[in-house]
N, C-alpha and C positions, 0 to 999 in steps of 0.2 A: 504494499500499499504506499502510495506517496501522498504527504499532506503539504502543502504550500504554506510559507511563512514569510512575513514582513520582515526584512532584517534591514538594520539600520548599519550603516559603514561610516565609520567617522576618520577623516585623515588627519593625522599629526606628522610633525618634522621627522620622526623615526619610525614612521609604518602606519599601520590601519589596525583598527580595532571594529569589531562586528558582535552585533547582539541581535537577537529575533524579539519581536512583539508578541505577545499573547501567551508566553510560557511563564508558570511560576517558578521562582528560583533563579538563579544566577547561570547564565550561559554566556560565553564570551568566546570569541575566537581572535585571533592576532595573526599579522604576517606583515611582510616588507611590502608586499603590494596588495592592491584591491583583491586580486583572485586569490592570493595566499590566504587572505584574512576571511574571505568568503567560504572557500573550501574548508579550512578549520572551523568555522562556527557551524557548518553543516554536519562536521564530524561531531561536534559538541551536542548539537541539537539530539541527533540519533543517539548518543549516549545517554543522554538526559532522561530521555524518552524510555530508552531500554533499562535504565537502572530504576528509575520512579513509577513508570506506567502511564497510562493515559491521565490520572490525576493532574498533571503537571499542567495540562491545558485551562487556561484562565476562562474560556468561554467557549461554547460551541458556536456561537455567532461569529463569523468571518469578520476581520478586519479588512474592510474594503480599499482603505486608502490610508496613507499615514503622511503626515506633513511635519515639516522643519519650520519653526517660528522662533524669532529673537523679540525678546522684549526686554526693558529697563525695569529694574526692580529696585526700589530704594531699600537699603539695608545699612 
């Protein structure tokens, strides 16, 4: 079975970090390239689900879109 996930990939000066939306727990991948980070997080997702089972899904309702927004917050 194949399940699709929305994955956020962030670029930093020293590489990329990727993490999925819609899973309980911490699942992170990293790599020197976008492709390496994506492959690493896909492996981490599979391991996470294999280890903890289907209860790691936050909701049966699929995330249709994901947006990145920037906002100023007084701190």
